[in-house]
N, C-alpha and C positions, 0 to 999 in steps of 0.2 A: 765784473759787470760788462754786459755786451756793449759794444761800441755805440750802436744806435741809441741805446738807453742813456748812455753817458751824454751823447749829443743833445738828446731831448731835454736834459736838465738846463741847457743854455738857450735852446731855440724854441722850446715849447712845441706847439703844434705846427709851426711854420714849415714850409717845404724843405726837405733835405734830399740829397742824392744818396741812395743806398746801393752799393755794389753787392752782388751775390752770384751764386752759381746754382744750376740744377743739372741733373744728369738723366738722360734717356738711357735706361738700362734695358737691354734686350736679352731675351732668353734664346734658346736654340731654335725656337719656332718663330723668331722675329717678333715676339709679343713684347710690349712695353710695360714696365713695372710702374704702377700708379699707387699713390697712397690717398686714402680717403681721410681727409683732415677732419678735425673735430667740428668744423663749421658745416660739414655735410658735402663739401666740394671735393672733387678729386684733383690731384696735381702730381707733379714730378717731385721726387726727393731732392732737397736742396735747401739753401738758406743764405744768410747774410754773412758778409766778410767781417772778420775781426782784425784788429790792428796787427800788422806784420805778416798776414797771410797772403798767399797768391790765390788767384781765382781757382786754380786747380786744387790747391790744398783745401779751400772752402768746400769744393764739390766732394772731395773724398771724405772730409770730416763730417759734413752734414749727412751724406748717404749712410755712413757708418752709424752716426747717432740716431738717425730716424728709422733705419732698416736692419741694422746689425750686419750689413753686407760690406765687403771690401771690394772696391772697384779699382781697376788698373787700366793702363793703356787708354786713357781718356783722349778722345779726339774732339777738337773744338768745332762745333757746328756754326756758331755765330755769336755775336754779342748784340743783345737787343737793348735799345735805349731810345730816348726821345719823348716827345710830348704824349704819344699814345701809351706810354708806360707810367703816366701820372696816376697816383692813387690817393684817395682820402679814405682812411680806414674808420671804422665805427667810432673810435674814441676821439676823432677829429684830427689825428696826425696826418700830415700831408707828406708825400714823398714822390720822387722820380726814381724808378728802379733802373739799374744797369745790370743786366743779367747775362752772364756767360753760360751758354748752353752746350754741354758736352754730351757725347754718346759713347757707349761701350757695350761689348758683349763679354768682356773680361771681368767676371764677377765671381766671388767666392764667399764662403761663410754661411752661417745659418740665419735665415730671415727672422727678425724679431721686431715686433711693433713697439715703438715708443708711444705709449698711450697718452702721454702729455701732449703729443702733437697729432696723433693719428688714431683712427678707429680700425683701419684695415689696410692691408697691402695685397695687391693682386695684379697679375699679368693680364693684359688685354691685347687682342689682335688690333693692329692699327686701323683695320677696317671696321672695327666695332667698339669704339671708345665710348665711355659712359656719357650720358647727357649732362651730368653734373661736373664734367671736366671744364674748368674755367677757360675762357677764350684765350687768355694769355698762353696757357700750357698747350691748348689745342693748336695754336699757331706755331709754337715751337716744334711740336710733333709733325705737323703738316710740312714745315720746312724740311725737317729730317727726311720725310717720305719723298718729297720732291727731289732733294739732293741725291737720295739713294737711287731713285729712278734714273736720274741724269747720269750717274756714274756706272749704272748697269747696262746702259745702251751700248 
């Protein structure tokens, strides 16, 4: 059983802190891989931490589960947390997310969609991201773009 589901047995819908990771995967054209989730929104591959995992292990596991891709040489962009990362999901569960955002161009394997979580996987130019990209993920990508510009100066 996933850790957050185990916790929910005890706390019900009350707020909990959920750590997780996402990865900004870039191809040779510096386009970012996004997944269209079953709710119609686009996001970055990633997910929640299970007991005993490091944030980097979460990132690698979730990317593989959701895309079939193997990512290596992950670089930490930032850890995002705080009141602006509070969510109340449709079933009433409340949470504060703590998200480690990594980026990499070191990717291998064959892309495969996990249709339990996604409808589509597609690379997008960072200058032309889909409107249905959630604000949270858009903010992660914008910070990556700003950091990249800073380091290329």
